[in-house]
C-alpha positions as protocol buffer text, in pm:
chain_id: "A"
residue {
  index: 1
  type: MET
  ca { x: -2703 y: 10441 z: 1142 }
}
residue {
  index: 2
  type: SER
  ca { x: -2868 y: 10565 z: 824 }
}
residue {
  index: 3
  type: VAL
  ca { x: -2843 y: 10382 z: 493 }
}
residue {
  index: 4
  type: ASN
  ca { x: -2618 y: 10653 z: 348 }
}
residue {
  index: 5
  type: ALA
  ca { x: -2387 y: 10637 z: 647 }
}
residue {
  index: 6
  type: VAL
  ca { x: -2351 y: 10259 z: 618 }
}
residue {
  index: 7
  type: LEU
  ca { x: -2290 y: 10281 z: 244 }
}
residue {
  index: 8
  type: TYR
  ca { x: -2023 y: 10545 z: 300 }
}
residue {
  index: 9
  type: SER
  ca { x: -1867 y: 10328 z: 567 }
}
residue {
  index: 10
  type: GLU
  ca { x: -1844 y: 10035 z: 327 }
}
residue {
  index: 11
  type: TRP
  ca { x: -1694 y: 10257 z: 58 }
}
residue {
  index: 12
  type: THR
  ca { x: -1436 y: 10382 z: 310 }
}
residue {
  index: 13
  type: LYS
  ca { x: -1341 y: 10025 z: 401 }
}
residue {
  index: 14
  type: ILE
  ca { x: -1284 y: 9937 z: 35 }
}
residue {
  index: 15
  type: ARG
  ca { x: -1076 y: 10240 z: -57 }
}
residue {
  index: 16
  type: SER
  ca { x: -863 y: 10209 z: 257 }
}
residue {
  index: 17
  type: VAL
  ca { x: -715 y: 9876 z: 140 }
}
residue {
  index: 18
  type: ARG
  ca { x: -482 y: 9925 z: -155 }
}
residue {
  index: 19
  type: SER
  ca { x: -512 y: 9571 z: -288 }
}
residue {
  index: 20
  type: VAL
  ca { x: -890 y: 9604 z: -301 }
}
residue {
  index: 21
  type: THR
  ca { x: -878 y: 9949 z: -458 }
}
residue {
  index: 22
  type: TRP
  ca { x: -662 y: 9840 z: -750 }
}
residue {
  index: 23
  type: ALA
  ca { x: -829 y: 9504 z: -815 }
}
residue {
  index: 24
  type: LEU
  ca { x: -1110 y: 9624 z: -1043 }
}
residue {
  index: 25
  type: PRO
  ca { x: -894 y: 9862 z: -1253 }
}
residue {
  index: 26
  type: LEU
  ca { x: -655 y: 9570 z: -1298 }
}
residue {
  index: 27
  type: ALA
  ca { x: -940 y: 9341 z: -1406 }
}
residue {
  index: 28
  type: ALA
  ca { x: -1056 y: 9599 z: -1662 }
}
residue {
  index: 29
  type: ALA
  ca { x: -701 y: 9645 z: -1792 }
}
residue {
  index: 30
  type: LEU
  ca { x: -656 y: 9269 z: -1829 }
}
residue {
  index: 31
  type: LEU
  ca { x: -982 y: 9232 z: -2018 }
}
residue {
  index: 32
  type: ILE
  ca { x: -906 y: 9515 z: -2260 }
}
residue {
  index: 33
  type: GLY
  ca { x: -535 y: 9443 z: -2297 }
}
residue {
  index: 34
  type: ILE
  ca { x: -553 y: 9069 z: -2350 }
}
residue {
  index: 35
  type: GLY
  ca { x: -847 y: 9112 z: -2588 }
}
residue {
  index: 36
  type: ALA
  ca { x: -644 y: 9362 z: -2788 }
}
residue {
  index: 37
  type: GLY
  ca { x: -348 y: 9127 z: -2803 }
}
residue {
  index: 38
  type: VAL
  ca { x: -556 y: 8833 z: -2918 }
}
residue {
  index: 39
  type: THR
  ca { x: -766 y: 9014 z: -3178 }
}
residue {
  index: 40
  type: GLY
  ca { x: -467 y: 9206 z: -3309 }
}
residue {
  index: 41
  type: SER
  ca { x: -305 y: 8878 z: -3413 }
}
residue {
  index: 42
  type: VAL
  ca { x: -605 y: 8731 z: -3599 }
}
residue {
  index: 43
  type: GLY
  ca { x: -543 y: 8643 z: -3960 }
}
residue {
  index: 44
  type: ALA
  ca { x: -758 y: 8536 z: -4253 }
}
residue {
  index: 45
  type: ASP
  ca { x: -743 y: 8166 z: -4163 }
}
residue {
  index: 46
  type: GLU
  ca { x: -889 y: 8222 z: -3816 }
}
residue {
  index: 47
  type: SER
  ca { x: -1155 y: 8469 z: -3929 }
}
residue {
  index: 48
  type: ASP
  ca { x: -1278 y: 8238 z: -4205 }
}
residue {
  index: 49
  type: ALA
  ca { x: -1346 y: 7954 z: -3962 }
}
residue {
  index: 50
  type: LYS
  ca { x: -1713 y: 7866 z: -3922 }
}
residue {
  index: 51
  type: SER
  ca { x: -1694 y: 7897 z: -3542 }
}
residue {
  index: 52
  type: PHE
  ca { x: -1520 y: 8238 z: -3551 }
}
residue {
  index: 53
  type: ASP
  ca { x: -1689 y: 8483 z: -3314 }
}
residue {
  index: 54
  type: PRO
  ca { x: -1534 y: 8831 z: -3332 }
}
residue {
  index: 55
  type: VAL
  ca { x: -1707 y: 8955 z: -3018 }
}
residue {
  index: 56
  type: GLN
  ca { x: -1631 y: 8663 z: -2787 }
}
residue {
  index: 57
  type: LEU
  ca { x: -1272 y: 8657 z: -2912 }
}
residue {
  index: 58
  type: GLY
  ca { x: -1235 y: 9017 z: -2797 }
}
residue {
  index: 59
  type: TYR
  ca { x: -1344 y: 8910 z: -2448 }
}
residue {
  index: 60
  type: TYR
  ca { x: -1079 y: 8638 z: -2429 }
}
residue {
  index: 61
  type: GLY
  ca { x: -918 y: 8822 z: -2140 }
}
residue {
  index: 62
  type: LEU
  ca { x: -1223 y: 8754 z: -1924 }
}
residue {
  index: 63
  type: PHE
  ca { x: -1075 y: 8413 z: -1849 }
}
residue {
  index: 64
  type: PHE
  ca { x: -800 y: 8593 z: -1656 }
}
residue {
  index: 65
  type: ALA
  ca { x: -981 y: 8910 z: -1547 }
}
residue {
  index: 66
  type: HIS
  ca { x: -1249 y: 8723 z: -1358 }
}
residue {
  index: 67
  type: VAL
  ca { x: -987 y: 8581 z: -1120 }
}
residue {
  index: 68
  type: VAL
  ca { x: -909 y: 8940 z: -1015 }
}
residue {
  index: 69
  type: VAL
  ca { x: -1282 y: 9010 z: -971 }
}
residue {
  index: 70
  type: ILE
  ca { x: -1301 y: 8702 z: -749 }
}
residue {
  index: 71
  type: ALA
  ca { x: -1015 y: 8836 z: -537 }
}
residue {
  index: 72
  type: PHE
  ca { x: -1185 y: 9176 z: -510 }
}
residue {
  index: 73
  type: ALA
  ca { x: -1514 y: 9026 z: -395 }
}
residue {
  index: 74
  type: VAL
  ca { x: -1351 y: 8790 z: -146 }
}
residue {
  index: 75
  type: LEU
  ca { x: -1148 y: 9075 z: 4 }
}
residue {
  index: 76
  type: VAL
  ca { x: -1451 y: 9305 z: 33 }
}
residue {
  index: 77
  type: VAL
  ca { x: -1628 y: 9055 z: 259 }
}
residue {
  index: 78
  type: GLY
  ca { x: -1344 y: 8843 z: 392 }
}
residue {
  index: 79
  type: ASN
  ca { x: -1117 y: 9120 z: 520 }
}
residue {
  index: 80
  type: GLU
  ca { x: -1340 y: 9183 z: 820 }
}
residue {
  index: 81
  type: TYR
  ca { x: -1350 y: 8816 z: 911 }
}
residue {
  index: 82
  type: SER
  ca { x: -972 y: 8775 z: 882 }
}
residue {
  index: 83
  type: THR
  ca { x: -902 y: 9075 z: 1105 }
}
residue {
  index: 84
  type: GLY
  ca { x: -1189 y: 9023 z: 1348 }
}
residue {
  index: 85
  type: ALA
  ca { x: -1331 y: 9364 z: 1256 }
}
residue {
  index: 86
  type: ILE
  ca { x: -1664 y: 9199 z: 1174 }
}
residue {
  index: 87
  type: ARG
  ca { x: -1754 y: 9209 z: 1544 }
}
residue {
  index: 88
  type: THR
  ca { x: -1698 y: 9585 z: 1557 }
}
residue {
  index: 89
  type: SER
  ca { x: -1891 y: 9637 z: 1235 }
}
residue {
  index: 90
  type: LEU
  ca { x: -2192 y: 9442 z: 1358 }
}
residue {
  index: 91
  type: ALA
  ca { x: -2182 y: 9621 z: 1692 }
}
residue {
  index: 92
  type: THR
  ca { x: -2183 y: 9954 z: 1507 }
}
residue {
  index: 93
  type: VAL
  ca { x: -2453 y: 9843 z: 1260 }
}
residue {
  index: 94
  type: PRO
  ca { x: -2664 y: 9591 z: 1453 }
}
residue {
  index: 95
  type: ARG
  ca { x: -2915 y: 9566 z: 1167 }
}
residue {
  index: 96
  type: ARG
  ca { x: -2741 y: 9285 z: 985 }
}
residue {
  index: 97
  type: GLY
  ca { x: -2960 y: 9315 z: 678 }
}
residue {
  index: 98
  type: LEU
  ca { x: -2856 y: 9678 z: 637 }
}
residue {
  index: 99
  type: PHE
  ca { x: -2491 y: 9593 z: 694 }
}
residue {
  index: 100
  type: TYR
  ca { x: -2491 y: 9302 z: 447 }
}
residue {
  index: 101
  type: GLY
  ca { x: -2697 y: 9485 z: 186 }
}
residue {
  index: 102
  type: ALA
  ca { x: -2472 y: 9790 z: 199 }
}
residue {
  index: 103
  type: LYS
  ca { x: -2161 y: 9575 z: 158 }
}
residue {
  index: 104
  type: LEU
  ca { x: -2308 y: 9392 z: -140 }
}
residue {
  index: 105
  type: ALA
  ca { x: -2442 y: 9710 z: -297 }
}
residue {
  index: 106
  type: THR
  ca { x: -2110 y: 9892 z: -267 }
}
residue {
  index: 107
  type: GLY
  ca { x: -1906 y: 9604 z: -404 }
}
residue {
  index: 108
  type: ALA
  ca { x: -2149 y: 9537 z: -688 }
}
residue {
  index: 109
  type: ALA
  ca { x: -2173 y: 9907 z: -781 }
}
residue {
  index: 110
  type: LEU
  ca { x: -1795 y: 9938 z: -809 }
}
residue {
  index: 111
  type: ALA
  ca { x: -1781 y: 9615 z: -1009 }
}
residue {
  index: 112
  type: LEU
  ca { x: -2052 y: 9748 z: -1241 }
}
residue {
  index: 113
  type: VAL
  ca { x: -1857 y: 10068 z: -1309 }
}
residue {
  index: 114
  type: ALA
  ca { x: -1548 y: 9862 z: -1388 }
}
residue {
  index: 115
  type: GLY
  ca { x: -1755 y: 9623 z: -1597 }
}
residue {
  index: 116
  type: VAL
  ca { x: -1909 y: 9899 z: -1809 }
}
residue {
  index: 117
  type: ILE
  ca { x: -1568 y: 10054 z: -1879 }
}
residue {
  index: 118
  type: ALA
  ca { x: -1405 y: 9718 z: -1945 }
}
residue {
  index: 119
  type: SER
  ca { x: -1682 y: 9585 z: -2167 }
}
residue {
  index: 120
  type: ALA
  ca { x: -1712 y: 9898 z: -2381 }
}
residue {
  index: 121
  type: GLY
  ca { x: -1335 y: 9935 z: -2404 }
}
residue {
  index: 122
  type: THR
  ca { x: -1291 y: 9570 z: -2498 }
}
residue {
  index: 123
  type: PHE
  ca { x: -1558 y: 9576 z: -2767 }
}
residue {
  index: 124
  type: PHE
  ca { x: -1447 y: 9891 z: -2944 }
}
residue {
  index: 125
  type: THR
  ca { x: -1075 y: 9815 z: -2916 }
}
residue {
  index: 126
  type: SER
  ca { x: -1103 y: 9456 z: -3034 }
}
residue {
  index: 127
  type: GLN
  ca { x: -1341 y: 9528 z: -3322 }
}
residue {
  index: 128
  type: ASN
  ca { x: -1121 y: 9813 z: -3440 }
}
residue {
  index: 129
  type: LEU
  ca { x: -820 y: 9579 z: -3441 }
}
residue {
  index: 130
  type: LEU
  ca { x: -1015 y: 9311 z: -3627 }
}
residue {
  index: 131
  type: GLY
  ca { x: -1097 y: 9561 z: -3902 }
}
residue {
  index: 132
  type: ASP
  ca { x: -1293 y: 9395 z: -4182 }
}
residue {
  index: 133
  type: HIS
  ca { x: -1321 y: 9078 z: -3973 }
}
residue {
  index: 134
  type: GLY
  ca { x: -1497 y: 9262 z: -3689 }
}
residue {
  index: 135
  type: VAL
  ca { x: -1851 y: 9381 z: -3631 }
}
residue {
  index: 136
  type: ALA
  ca { x: -2009 y: 9715 z: -3544 }
}
residue {
  index: 137
  type: LEU
  ca { x: -2218 y: 9806 z: -3244 }
}
residue {
  index: 138
  type: GLY
  ca { x: -2575 y: 9758 z: -3360 }
}
residue {
  index: 139
  type: ASP
  ca { x: -2505 y: 9443 z: -3558 }
}
residue {
  index: 140
  type: GLU
  ca { x: -2707 y: 9144 z: -3448 }
}
residue {
  index: 141
  type: GLY
  ca { x: -2625 y: 9039 z: -3094 }
}
residue {
  index: 142
  type: THR
  ca { x: -2357 y: 9301 z: -3029 }
}
residue {
  index: 143
  type: VAL
  ca { x: -2551 y: 9526 z: -2791 }
}
residue {
  index: 144
  type: ARG
  ca { x: -2661 y: 9224 z: -2588 }
}
residue {
  index: 145
  type: ALA
  ca { x: -2302 y: 9100 z: -2574 }
}
residue {
  index: 146
  type: VAL
  ca { x: -2165 y: 9436 z: -2455 }
}
residue {
  index: 147
  type: VAL
  ca { x: -2437 y: 9462 z: -2188 }
}
residue {
  index: 148
  type: ALA
  ca { x: -2364 y: 9106 z: -2077 }
}
residue {
  index: 149
  type: GLY
  ca { x: -1996 y: 9190 z: -2058 }
}
residue {
  index: 150
  type: ALA
  ca { x: -2074 y: 9490 z: -1837 }
}
residue {
  index: 151
  type: LEU
  ca { x: -2295 y: 9281 z: -1606 }
}
residue {
  index: 152
  type: TYR
  ca { x: -2050 y: 8991 z: -1579 }
}
residue {
  index: 153
  type: PHE
  ca { x: -1826 y: 9170 z: -1326 }
}
residue {
  index: 154
  type: PRO
  ca { x: -2101 y: 9272 z: -1078 }
}
residue {
  index: 155
  type: LEU
  ca { x: -2288 y: 8941 z: -1102 }
}
residue {
  index: 156
  type: LEU
  ca { x: -1968 y: 8746 z: -1045 }
}
residue {
  index: 157
  type: ALA
  ca { x: -1875 y: 8979 z: -758 }
}
residue {
  index: 158
  type: LEU
  ca { x: -2215 y: 8930 z: -593 }
}
residue {
  index: 159
  type: MET
  ca { x: -2183 y: 8554 z: -617 }
}
residue {
  index: 160
  type: CYS
  ca { x: -1833 y: 8557 z: -470 }
}
residue {
  index: 161
  type: MET
  ca { x: -1928 y: 8798 z: -191 }
}
residue {
  index: 162
  type: GLY
  ca { x: -2220 y: 8573 z: -98 }
}
residue {
  index: 163
  type: ILE
  ca { x: -2002 y: 8262 z: -94 }
}
residue {
  index: 164
  type: THR
  ca { x: -1741 y: 8441 z: 117 }
}
residue {
  index: 165
  type: ALA
  ca { x: -2012 y: 8542 z: 364 }
}
residue {
  index: 166
  type: MET
  ca { x: -2114 y: 8177 z: 386 }
}
residue {
  index: 167
  type: LEU
  ca { x: -1759 y: 8047 z: 435 }
}
residue {
  index: 168
  type: ARG
  ca { x: -1645 y: 8345 z: 649 }
}
residue {
  index: 169
  type: SER
  ca { x: -1287 y: 8294 z: 535 }
}
residue {
  index: 170
  type: GLN
  ca { x: -1074 y: 8451 z: 264 }
}
residue {
  index: 171
  type: MET
  ca { x: -856 y: 8143 z: 229 }
}
residue {
  index: 172
  type: LEU
  ca { x: -1144 y: 7898 z: 198 }
}
residue {
  index: 173
  type: SER
  ca { x: -1329 y: 8123 z: -46 }
}
residue {
  index: 174
  type: MET
  ca { x: -1030 y: 8171 z: -276 }
}
residue {
  index: 175
  type: GLY
  ca { x: -950 y: 7801 z: -246 }
}
residue {
  index: 176
  type: LEU
  ca { x: -1300 y: 7714 z: -363 }
}
residue {
  index: 177
  type: LEU
  ca { x: -1373 y: 7986 z: -619 }
}
residue {
  index: 178
  type: VAL
  ca { x: -1048 y: 8009 z: -815 }
}
residue {
  index: 179
  type: PRO
  ca { x: -1023 y: 7638 z: -900 }
}
residue {
  index: 180
  type: VAL
  ca { x: -1393 y: 7610 z: -981 }
}
residue {
  index: 181
  type: LEU
  ca { x: -1408 y: 7917 z: -1205 }
}
residue {
  index: 182
  type: PHE
  ca { x: -1056 y: 7899 z: -1346 }
}
residue {
  index: 183
  type: LEU
  ca { x: -990 y: 7526 z: -1381 }
}
residue {
  index: 184
  type: VAL
  ca { x: -1296 y: 7308 z: -1328 }
}
residue {
  index: 185
  type: SER
  ca { x: -1523 y: 7468 z: -1586 }
}
residue {
  index: 186
  type: PRO
  ca { x: -1277 y: 7443 z: -1881 }
}
residue {
  index: 187
  type: VAL
  ca { x: -1185 y: 7086 z: -1783 }
}
residue {
  index: 188
  type: LEU
  ca { x: -1548 y: 6970 z: -1757 }
}
residue {
  index: 189
  type: ALA
  ca { x: -1618 y: 7122 z: -2098 }
}
residue {
  index: 190
  type: GLU
  ca { x: -1366 y: 6879 z: -2249 }
}
residue {
  index: 191
  type: ILE
  ca { x: -1505 y: 6564 z: -2084 }
}
residue {
  index: 192
  type: PRO
  ca { x: -1789 y: 6413 z: -2292 }
}
residue {
  index: 193
  type: GLY
  ca { x: -1980 y: 6271 z: -1998 }
}
residue {
  index: 194
  type: LEU
  ca { x: -1968 y: 6598 z: -1804 }
}
residue {
  index: 195
  type: ARG
  ca { x: -1984 y: 6847 z: -2089 }
}
residue {
  index: 196
  type: ALA
  ca { x: -2357 y: 6909 z: -2044 }
}
residue {
  index: 197
  type: ALA
  ca { x: -2314 y: 6997 z: -1676 }
}
residue {
  index: 198
  type: ALA
  ca { x: -2037 y: 7246 z: -1757 }
}
residue {
  index: 199
  type: TRP
  ca { x: -2286 y: 7464 z: -1945 }
}
residue {
  index: 200
  type: TYR
  ca { x: -2461 y: 7543 z: -1615 }
}
residue {
  index: 201
  type: LEU
  ca { x: -2155 y: 7659 z: -1424 }
}
residue {
  index: 202
  type: PRO
  ca { x: -2167 y: 8035 z: -1364 }
}
residue {
  index: 203
  type: ASP
  ca { x: -1861 y: 8137 z: -1564 }
}
residue {
  index: 204
  type: ARG
  ca { x: -1947 y: 7922 z: -1866 }
}
residue {
  index: 205
  type: ALA
  ca { x: -2307 y: 8042 z: -1870 }
}
residue {
  index: 206
  type: GLY
  ca { x: -2214 y: 8408 z: -1824 }
}
residue {
  index: 207
  type: GLN
  ca { x: -1948 y: 8398 z: -2093 }
}
residue {
  index: 208
  type: TYR
  ca { x: -2182 y: 8234 z: -2342 }
}
residue {
  index: 209
  type: ALA
  ca { x: -2390 y: 8554 z: -2324 }
}
residue {
  index: 210
  type: LEU
  ca { x: -2098 y: 8726 z: -2501 }
}
residue {
  index: 211
  type: ARG
  ca { x: -2133 y: 8525 z: -2818 }
}
residue {
  index: 212
  type: VAL
  ca { x: -2285 y: 8651 z: -3142 }
}
residue {
  index: 213
  type: THR
  ca { x: -2208 y: 8329 z: -3330 }
}
residue {
  index: 214
  type: LEU
  ca { x: -2418 y: 8069 z: -3151 }
}
residue {
  index: 215
  type: ASP
  ca { x: -2281 y: 7732 z: -3051 }
}
residue {
  index: 216
  type: PRO
  ca { x: -2509 y: 7452 z: -3178 }
}
residue {
  index: 217
  type: ALA
  ca { x: -2413 y: 7244 z: -2874 }
}
residue {
  index: 218
  type: ALA
  ca { x: -2543 y: 7506 z: -2630 }
}
residue {
  index: 219
  type: PRO
  ca { x: -2861 y: 7398 z: -2448 }
}
residue {
  index: 220
  type: TYR
  ca { x: -2985 y: 7757 z: -2414 }
}
residue {
  index: 221
  type: SER
  ca { x: -2964 y: 8104 z: -2567 }
}
residue {
  index: 222
  type: PRO
  ca { x: -2704 y: 8369 z: -2470 }
}
residue {
  index: 223
  type: VAL
  ca { x: -2969 y: 8563 z: -2274 }
}
residue {
  index: 224
  type: VAL
  ca { x: -3050 y: 8252 z: -2070 }
}
residue {
  index: 225
  type: GLY
  ca { x: -2677 y: 8212 z: -2005 }
}
residue {
  index: 226
  type: LEU
  ca { x: -2669 y: 8553 z: -1837 }
}
residue {
  index: 227
  type: LEU
  ca { x: -2980 y: 8462 z: -1637 }
}
residue {
  index: 228
  type: ILE
  ca { x: -2809 y: 8145 z: -1514 }
}
residue {
  index: 229
  type: LEU
  ca { x: -2520 y: 8353 z: -1384 }
}
residue {
  index: 230
  type: ALA
  ca { x: -2772 y: 8586 z: -1217 }
}
residue {
  index: 231
  type: VAL
  ca { x: -2939 y: 8287 z: -1048 }
}
residue {
  index: 232
  type: TRP
  ca { x: -2602 y: 8174 z: -913 }
}
residue {
  index: 233
  type: ALA
  ca { x: -2541 y: 8527 z: -782 }
}
residue {
  index: 234
  type: ALA
  ca { x: -2885 y: 8546 z: -620 }
}
residue {
  index: 235
  type: ALA
  ca { x: -2851 y: 8203 z: -458 }
}
residue {
  index: 236
  type: ALA
  ca { x: -2508 y: 8287 z: -316 }
}
residue {
  index: 237
  type: THR
  ca { x: -2617 y: 8622 z: -174 }
}
residue {
  index: 238
  type: VAL
  ca { x: -2920 y: 8464 z: -8 }
}
residue {
  index: 239
  type: GLY
  ca { x: -2697 y: 8192 z: 134 }
}
residue {
  index: 240
  type: GLY
  ca { x: -2458 y: 8454 z: 269 }
}
residue {
  index: 241
  type: TRP
  ca { x: -2744 y: 8639 z: 434 }
}
residue {
  index: 242
  type: LEU
  ca { x: -2878 y: 8322 z: 598 }
}
residue {
  index: 243
  type: VAL
  ca { x: -2537 y: 8248 z: 751 }
}
residue {
  index: 244
  type: LEU
  ca { x: -2481 y: 8607 z: 864 }
}
residue {
  index: 245
  type: SER
  ca { x: -2828 y: 8637 z: 1017 }
}
residue {
  index: 246
  type: LYS
  ca { x: -2810 y: 8314 z: 1216 }
}
residue {
  index: 247
  type: ARG
  ca { x: -2448 y: 8286 z: 1329 }
}
residue {
  index: 248
  type: ASP
  ca { x: -2244 y: 8491 z: 1570 }
}
residue {
  index: 249
  type: ALA
  ca { x: -1965 y: 8707 z: 1429 }
}
């Protein structure tokens, strides 16, 4: 099969499952809506705080939206393992590199579209609601933060798709990823002895790239934070490929 045919096949698989189709629009809506709710309630006391970051506050909904992105990524890869359709897919596309690459590319491209819409919508909505307490696009760090917000969805999706390919199970993948990215990271950040390690978890690193007011405790810059998330994504996708290339369906 040609590359275009395999890509179209992967797109057809995604849009044929309703839960997968609506996952990314839901993630974007959560990010924009929760950010609007949080920034719309900010008063003078909060905005005068030294640690106040108008941009990161607008992305508060990312804490919830990324769980939906995790579900999307796990379903994109895990559906075929749960139904046994992976055997048919690999028989149809025996070039496993092409099959895996097309699946990752399709999932990441859709996540990027959702990320761009969600990030831009979140920034402009939240800064408009903050009024005099907000910032404008073009102020120091804002463009980088909006770009990082757009890339967060696809990078997270790539990482989760790679991990799902390694585990070959929707249940195991969700059982690992949701606690780690939803519970473990915030908890570690509050434990003095483990606080330093928390900075290198993918969600914490990626979300630090959204800041315009730097945290003096951070061991790296916001740009490096995004690169750390990208390294996690790259490592997971390589791991997924190694498992897929060496194990039977």
